[in-house]
Backbone as CSV, one residue per row, in Angstrom:
resi,resn,N_x,N_y,N_z,CA_x,CA_y,CA_z,C_x,C_y,C_z
1,MET,36.799,-22.179,43.660,36.627,-21.553,44.960,35.175,-21.123,45.131
2,LEU,34.593,-21.478,46.234,33.224,-21.073,46.522,33.172,-19.623,46.945
3,VAL,32.152,-18.930,46.495,31.944,-17.551,46.907,30.566,-17.475,47.549
4,LEU,30.547,-17.411,48.848,29.290,-17.353,49.577,29.090,-15.994,50.241
5,ALA,29.995,-15.049,49.985,29.886,-13.716,50.574,28.539,-13.105,50.196
6,GLY,27.905,-12.486,51.147,26.621,-11.848,50.889,25.431,-12.775,51.044
7,THR,25.670,-14.043,51.320,24.571,-14.978,51.556,24.322,-15.018,53.055
8,TYR,23.157,-14.529,53.458,22.837,-14.449,54.879,21.922,-15.600,55.257
9,LEU,22.511,-16.585,55.896,21.790,-17.792,56.263,21.242,-17.753,57.686
10,ALA,21.770,-16.860,58.511,21.413,-16.851,59.935,19.909,-16.812,60.186
11,PRO,19.122,-15.977,59.506,17.676,-15.976,59.786,17.014,-17.324,59.459
12,TYR,17.503,-17.988,58.423,16.962,-19.290,58.041,17.374,-20.364,59.048
13,ILE,18.613,-20.294,59.497,19.084,-21.237,60.520,18.275,-21.056,61.805
14,GLN,17.997,-19.795,62.155,17.193,-19.533,63.348,15.820,-20.179,63.230
15,LEU,15.172,-20.060,62.066,13.869,-20.707,61.870,13.992,-22.228,61.977
16,ALA,15.056,-22.776,61.427,15.253,-24.229,61.416,15.422,-24.799,62.816
17,THR,15.819,-23.984,63.779,15.981,-24.505,65.143,14.660,-25.026,65.708
18,ALA,13.542,-24.661,65.096,12.245,-25.207,65.525,12.202,-26.723,65.344
19,LEU,13.098,-27.258,64.520,13.132,-28.700,64.249,13.990,-29.484,65.244
20,ARG,14.601,-28.798,66.215,15.460,-29.504,67.172,14.727,-30.588,67.944
21,GLY,13.466,-30.426,68.196,12.715,-31.414,68.957,12.184,-32.576,68.121
22,LYS,12.329,-32.499,66.820,11.842,-33.559,65.936,12.929,-34.611,65.786
23,ILE,12.691,-35.785,66.362,13.680,-36.862,66.365,13.589,-37.645,65.058
24,ARG,14.733,-38.021,64.517,14.795,-38.808,63.289,14.827,-40.299,63.619
25,HIS,14.443,-41.105,62.658,14.434,-42.567,62.825,15.821,-43.087,63.228
26,ALA,16.860,-42.456,62.702,18.235,-42.884,62.981,18.791,-42.275,64.260
27,GLY,17.974,-41.475,64.952,18.471,-40.724,66.089,18.784,-39.308,65.637
28,GLY,19.310,-38.516,66.510,19.569,-37.133,66.145,18.255,-36.392,65.948
29,ASN,18.353,-35.180,65.424,17.143,-34.409,65.215,17.113,-33.792,63.820
30,MET,15.961,-33.289,63.457,15.755,-32.766,62.115,16.549,-31.488,61.842
31,PHE,16.849,-30.718,62.876,17.667,-29.517,62.666,19.025,-29.900,62.084
32,ARG,19.660,-30.901,62.649,20.971,-31.331,62.144,20.872,-31.815,60.701
33,HIS,19.771,-32.481,60.364,19.571,-32.945,58.992,19.511,-31.756,58.020
34,GLN,18.887,-30.673,58.442,18.805,-29.485,57.582,20.217,-28.945,57.291
35,ILE,21.013,-28.861,58.348,22.384,-28.351,58.215,23.222,-29.316,57.380
36,ASP,23.055,-30.621,57.597,23.765,-31.626,56.792,23.421,-31.488,55.314
37,THR,22.139,-31.297,55.014,21.708,-31.176,53.622,22.359,-29.961,52.969
38,MET,22.388,-28.838,53.682,23.058,-27.659,53.148,24.549,-27.945,52.950
39,GLY,25.177,-28.612,53.911,26.598,-28.940,53.807,26.901,-29.810,52.598
40,ILE,26.015,-30.742,52.292,26.198,-31.608,51.117,26.160,-30.764,49.848
41,LEU,25.239,-29.822,49.778,25.175,-28.944,48.601,26.468,-28.139,48.446
42,ILE,26.959,-27.595,49.538,28.210,-26.829,49.491,29.366,-27.740,49.083
43,ASP,29.374,-28.961,49.620,30.410,-29.934,49.272,30.428,-30.199,47.765
44,TYR,29.256,-30.189,47.144,29.166,-30.402,45.700,29.350,-29.113,44.895
45,GLY,29.666,-28.017,45.563,29.986,-26.776,44.865,28.813,-25.861,44.588
46,TYR,27.661,-26.146,45.157,26.503,-25.273,44.946,26.617,-24.044,45.837
47,ILE,26.478,-22.869,45.227,26.535,-21.614,45.979,25.293,-20.762,45.748
48,ASP,24.295,-21.331,45.118,23.023,-20.663,44.869,22.383,-20.344,46.220
49,SER,22.257,-19.063,46.539,21.772,-18.666,47.859,20.344,-19.150,48.129
50,VAL,19.482,-19.136,47.125,18.113,-19.620,47.310,18.125,-21.112,47.645
51,LEU,18.932,-21.870,46.931,19.040,-23.307,47.161,19.565,-23.600,48.572
52,LEU,20.602,-22.901,48.990,21.184,-23.135,50.317,20.220,-22.738,51.432
53,LYS,19.531,-21.620,51.259,18.556,-21.191,52.271,17.410,-22.199,52.365
54,ALA,16.942,-22.668,51.226,15.864,-23.658,51.222,16.327,-24.954,51.878
55,ALA,17.581,-25.333,51.659,18.100,-26.559,52.278,18.021,-26.481,53.793
56,VAL,18.282,-25.307,54.340,18.293,-25.128,55.796,16.897,-25.286,56.397
57,ILE,15.859,-25.036,55.608,14.496,-25.115,56.160,13.602,-26.074,55.363
58,HIS,14.187,-26.958,54.565,13.381,-27.747,53.627,12.339,-28.655,54.272
59,ASP,12.501,-29.051,55.519,11.528,-29.923,56.183,10.640,-29.182,57.180
60,LEU,10.813,-27.903,57.292,10.116,-27.120,58.317,8.596,-27.222,58.193
61,ILE,8.064,-26.991,57.021,6.605,-26.988,56.832,6.047,-28.401,56.893
62,GLU,6.791,-29.364,56.352,6.332,-30.760,56.366,6.304,-31.327,57.783
63,ASP,7.297,-30.987,58.581,7.418,-31.581,59.916,6.755,-30.769,61.018
64,ILE,6.437,-29.518,60.742,5.719,-28.682,61.714,4.516,-28.089,60.969
65,PRO,3.450,-28.865,60.852,2.307,-28.466,60.012,1.686,-27.113,60.360
66,ASP,1.729,-26.725,61.640,1.137,-25.437,62.022,2.152,-24.296,61.999
67,PHE,3.301,-24.538,61.356,4.341,-23.505,61.285,3.801,-22.289,60.535
68,ASN,4.063,-21.119,61.046,3.630,-19.870,60.423,4.502,-19.586,59.196
69,ARG,3.974,-19.864,58.027,4.720,-19.717,56.774,5.133,-18.277,56.509
70,ASN,4.411,-17.331,57.080,4.760,-15.925,56.881,6.123,-15.590,57.480
71,LEU,6.556,-16.378,58.462,7.888,-16.153,59.038,8.980,-16.340,57.988
72,ILE,8.759,-17.253,57.060,9.727,-17.459,55.968,9.651,-16.288,54.999
73,LEU,8.451,-15.907,54.644,8.240,-14.908,53.587,8.736,-13.517,53.947
74,GLN,8.998,-13.251,55.193,9.433,-11.917,55.588,10.931,-11.823,55.901
75,LEU,11.695,-12.883,55.594,13.100,-12.901,56.009,14.004,-11.979,55.197
76,ASP,13.901,-12.031,53.880,14.790,-11.215,53.055,14.224,-11.111,51.640
77,SER,14.977,-10.520,50.748,14.487,-10.296,49.381,14.335,-11.591,48.586
78,GLU,14.956,-12.677,49.033,14.845,-13.961,48.343,13.835,-14.900,48.982
79,SER,13.217,-14.473,50.056,12.387,-15.395,50.826,11.206,-15.952,50.029
80,GLY,10.668,-15.226,49.085,9.590,-15.749,48.246,10.061,-16.918,47.398
81,GLN,11.242,-16.786,46.815,11.813,-17.874,46.026,12.160,-19.075,46.911
82,VAL,12.689,-18.787,48.096,13.034,-19.854,49.047,11.768,-20.603,49.442
83,TYR,10.729,-19.870,49.768,9.462,-20.480,50.159,8.908,-21.362,49.033
84,ASP,8.931,-20.853,47.806,8.436,-21.630,46.665,9.218,-22.932,46.501
85,LEU,10.534,-22.862,46.676,11.367,-24.056,46.556,11.069,-25.046,47.690
86,VAL,10.923,-24.544,48.889,10.581,-25.415,50.023,9.247,-26.105,49.749
87,MET,8.281,-25.365,49.249,6.970,-25.961,48.960,7.071,-26.999,47.846
88,GLU,7.967,-26.784,46.915,8.147,-27.730,45.813,8.679,-29.078,46.301
89,VAL,9.455,-29.077,47.383,10.009,-30.331,47.917,9.278,-30.796,49.178
90,THR,8.137,-30.203,49.471,7.359,-30.580,50.643,6.275,-31.573,50.248
91,LYS,6.297,-32.727,50.875,5.267,-33.747,50.659,4.003,-33.275,51.363
92,ARG,2.909,-33.264,50.630,1.629,-32.810,51.174,1.034,-33.874,52.092
93,GLU,0.282,-33.416,53.072,-0.375,-34.334,53.996,-1.283,-35.265,53.204
94,GLY,-1.169,-36.565,53.478,-1.976,-37.566,52.800,-1.432,-38.012,51.453
95,GLN,-0.415,-37.343,50.959,0.171,-37.698,49.661,1.068,-38.914,49.823
96,LEU,0.944,-39.865,48.920,1.820,-41.034,48.944,3.241,-40.603,48.613
97,LYS,4.208,-41.241,49.249,5.615,-40.905,49.001,5.965,-41.138,47.531
98,SER,5.475,-42.226,46.952,5.766,-42.522,45.547,5.187,-41.440,44.630
99,GLU,3.994,-40.961,44.927,3.358,-39.895,44.138,4.181,-38.609,44.248
100,TYR,4.584,-38.287,45.456,5.397,-37.097,45.721,6.718,-37.145,44.938
101,LEU,7.403,-38.285,44.975,8.686,-38.404,44.274,8.497,-38.393,42.753
102,ARG,7.441,-39.015,42.263,7.152,-38.974,40.824,6.862,-37.541,40.377
103,GLN,6.219,-36.783,41.232,5.927,-35.376,40.940,7.222,-34.576,40.772
104,ILE,8.190,-34.824,41.636,9.478,-34.122,41.517,10.189,-34.548,40.234
105,ILE,10.145,-35.846,39.920,10.768,-36.314,38.675,10.138,-35.621,37.469
106,ALA,8.826,-35.559,37.429,8.111,-35.059,36.249,8.097,-33.540,36.143
107,ARG,7.913,-32.856,37.278,7.694,-31.413,37.197,8.611,-30.582,38.076
108,GLY,9.528,-31.232,38.763,10.392,-30.486,39.670,11.373,-29.590,38.932
109,SER,11.636,-28.441,39.514,12.642,-27.533,38.953,14.031,-28.129,39.173
110,GLU,15.005,-27.590,38.507,16.396,-28.027,38.691,16.790,-27.885,40.164
111,ARG,16.409,-26.766,40.773,16.727,-26.555,42.189,16.065,-27.623,43.071
112,ALA,14.798,-27.917,42.811,14.081,-28.909,43.620,14.733,-30.272,43.493
113,LYS,15.113,-30.629,42.301,15.740,-31.934,42.080,17.107,-31.998,42.767
114,THR,17.849,-30.923,42.683,19.158,-30.873,43.331,19.003,-30.965,44.848
115,LEU,18.048,-30.224,45.389,17.792,-30.264,46.833,17.340,-31.656,47.263
116,LYS,16.481,-32.291,46.479,16.006,-33.638,46.813,17.176,-34.628,46.838
117,CYS,18.118,-34.483,45.910,19.286,-35.377,45.898,20.142,-35.184,47.148
118,ALA,20.411,-33.931,47.523,21.202,-33.671,48.722,20.477,-34.176,49.965
119,ASP,19.168,-33.972,50.006,18.339,-34.462,51.106,18.442,-35.986,51.216
120,ARG,18.353,-36.666,50.080,18.407,-38.135,50.098,19.803,-38.627,50.469
121,ILE,20.849,-37.939,50.035,22.203,-38.334,50.441,22.307,-38.263,51.966
122,SER,21.821,-37.175,52.558,21.842,-37.051,54.020,21.041,-38.176,54.662
123,ASN,19.862,-38.468,54.112,19.033,-39.544,54.655,19.721,-40.906,54.535
124,MET,20.347,-41.161,53.405,21.018,-42.450,53.197,22.216,-42.604,54.134
125,ILE,22.931,-41.523,54.371,24.051,-41.580,55.313,23.536,-41.940,56.701
126,SER,22.420,-41.335,57.103,21.893,-41.614,58.439,21.352,-43.033,58.568
127,LEU,21.073,-43.698,57.445,20.617,-45.096,57.513,21.663,-46.003,58.143
128,GLY,22.914,-45.556,58.155,23.963,-46.334,58.805,23.714,-46.497,60.299
129,PHE,22.793,-45.697,60.834,22.480,-45.757,62.266,21.098,-46.355,62.528
130,VAL,20.429,-46.798,61.465,19.099,-47.394,61.588,19.252,-48.907,61.686
131,THR,18.492,-49.521,62.562,18.603,-50.972,62.746,17.332,-51.716,62.321
132,THR,16.416,-51.032,61.682,15.187,-51.665,61.212,15.371,-52.058,59.747
133,PRO,15.605,-53.334,59.467,15.894,-53.761,58.090,14.805,-53.387,57.085
134,GLU,13.555,-53.484,57.486,12.458,-53.163,56.570,12.517,-51.700,56.142
135,PHE,12.834,-50.827,57.082,12.956,-49.404,56.786,14.118,-49.157,55.821
136,ILE,15.243,-49.786,56.092,16.418,-49.630,55.228,16.112,-50.128,53.824
137,GLU,15.479,-51.285,53.725,15.153,-51.844,52.416,14.199,-50.930,51.644
138,ARG,13.168,-50.422,52.311,12.209,-49.522,51.664,12.902,-48.260,51.174
139,TYR,13.788,-47.733,51.981,14.497,-46.507,51.611,15.435,-46.747,50.421
140,CYS,16.102,-47.877,50.417,16.960,-48.227,49.274,16.127,-48.391,48.006
141,ASP,14.995,-49.080,48.129,14.118,-49.270,46.972,13.633,-47.933,46.425
142,GLU,13.178,-47.054,47.317,12.726,-45.719,46.906,13.837,-44.941,46.212
143,THR,15.018,-45.023,46.781,16.148,-44.289,46.218,16.450,-44.767,44.808
144,GLU,16.481,-46.088,44.625,16.767,-46.625,43.291,15.681,-46.257,42.290
145,LEU,14.447,-46.367,42.696,13.331,-46.160,41.777,13.092,-44.690,41.449
146,TYR,13.179,-43.822,42.447,12.791,-42.431,42.250,13.936,-41.424,42.277
147,VAL,14.899,-41.622,43.158,15.932,-40.594,43.330,17.091,-40.789,42.358
148,PHE,17.421,-42.031,42.005,18.469,-42.234,40.991,18.175,-41.451,39.712
149,PRO,16.955,-41.528,39.166,16.694,-40.770,37.930,16.844,-39.256,38.108
150,ILE,16.456,-38.759,39.276,16.605,-37.325,39.545,18.087,-36.964,39.590
151,ALA,18.851,-37.720,40.340,20.284,-37.441,40.477,21.002,-37.563,39.143
152,LEU,20.632,-38.544,38.364,21.258,-38.731,37.053,21.011,-37.516,36.170
153,GLU,19.868,-36.898,36.344,19.533,-35.707,35.558,20.293,-34.461,36.020
154,VAL,20.446,-34.290,37.328,20.994,-33.020,37.814,22.465,-33.046,38.207
155,ASN,22.979,-34.192,38.677,24.367,-34.187,39.127,24.893,-35.624,39.166
156,TYR,25.722,-35.957,38.218,26.233,-37.320,38.092,27.027,-37.751,39.328
157,ASP,27.761,-36.834,39.940,28.524,-37.185,41.140,27.600,-37.540,42.305
158,MET,26.495,-36.825,42.440,25.510,-37.173,43.472,24.918,-38.550,43.178
159,TYR,24.654,-38.816,41.924,24.150,-40.120,41.488,25.107,-41.225,41.917
160,GLN,26.394,-41.016,41.670,27.403,-42.008,42.049,27.444,-42.213,43.563
161,GLU,27.350,-41.132,44.324,27.355,-41.268,45.781,26.123,-42.032,46.259
162,LEU,24.977,-41.734,45.677,23.760,-42.456,46.054,23.875,-43.943,45.741
163,ILE,24.465,-44.286,44.609,24.678,-45.702,44.273,25.537,-46.374,45.339
164,ARG,26.639,-45.716,45.717,27.518,-46.292,46.746,26.784,-46.458,48.074
165,LEU,25.970,-45.464,48.441,25.228,-45.548,49.699,24.211,-46.682,49.675
166,VAL,23.499,-46.826,48.577,22.532,-47.932,48.471,23.264,-49.270,48.529
167,MET,24.385,-49.364,47.835,25.143,-50.631,47.843,25.584,-51.002,49.256
168,THR,26.072,-50.027,50.027,26.528,-50.354,51.386,25.354,-50.739,52.276
169,ARG,24.199,-50.093,52.098,23.035,-50.425,52.917,22.495,-51.797,52.539
170,ARG,22.503,-52.123,51.261,22.044,-53.456,50.826,23.026,-54.530,51.312
171,ARG,24.314,-54.214,51.327,25.309,-55.159,51.848,25.048,-55.415,53.332
172,TYR,24.687,-54.363,54.067,24.338,-54.531,55.482,23.147,-55.482,55.615
173,LEU,22.119,-55.297,54.779,20.948,-56.174,54.837,21.333,-57.623,54.551
174,GLU,22.230,-57.818,53.606,22.696,-59.173,53.271,23.508,-59.758,54.428
175,ASP,24.464,-58.988,54.937,25.332,-59.468,56.019,24.560,-59.747,57.309
176,SER,23.492,-59.007,57.532,22.720,-59.190,58.768,21.829,-60.429,58.712
177,GLY,21.708,-61.029,57.533,20.856,-62.203,57.386,19.402,-61.857,57.093
178,TYR,19.093,-60.570,57.041,17.714,-60.131,56.803,17.174,-60.672,55.480
179,LEU,17.959,-60.575,54.429,17.475,-61.018,53.114,17.254,-62.527,53.083
180,ASP,18.114,-63.300,53.780,17.914,-64.754,53.864,16.603,-65.071,54.593
181,ARG,16.369,-64.368,55.705,15.132,-64.587,56.464,13.913,-64.212,55.622
182,LYS,14.043,-63.159,54.871,12.937,-62.713,54.019,12.654,-63.755,52.928
183,ARG,13.719,-64.310,52.342,13.554,-65.331,51.323,12.880,-66.581,51.882
184,GLU,13.245,-66.956,53.118,12.643,-68.115,53.763,11.142,-67.933,53.938
185,VAL,10.735,-66.717,54.305,9.308,-66.431,54.489,8.586,-66.579,53.163
186,TYR,9.171,-66.044,52.092,8.540,-66.140,50.770,8.525,-67.568,50.226
187,ASP,9.549,-68.344,50.571,9.635,-69.724,50.091,8.626,-70.653,50.785
188,ASN,8.221,-70.276,51.986,7.283,-71.130,52.748,5.857,-70.854,52.433
């Protein structure tokens, strides 16, 4: 049984509403992605209040570069830890995605790795609504190369879900004829 009593998420959810205008590649907006990521953590039995609060705002600083970070730091007694965790999973401007993911693999805290896995599960689910094969393929490749090792380290069930999600997305690429067309280009 989950025990979430005493975890006050409302101030963090209020901050996350700033992401409502940020549209995702799959449609929808970034605010919903924040809530989905938190929901995935709860679904996997995580009740760590710092982790859940960070999930609700994990893309805030990355997607709104001029966001006033002090708004996070003044929310509650855990806000310093939440802020540190958000910064740990925030890709820096100009940083390559591969460098960022390798950094989490090598030096990420258990919380950061767990949050990254839940974030990627949400992202992989939304790929079902993406119609750009190149984007889907890149995301699957990234997931296999960088996120599988993280998930394998922190939560085997998340690892299994990510494998299933990658398999279904790769099957879509195969069924759509994208991989055949790609092979033809390479063969010529």
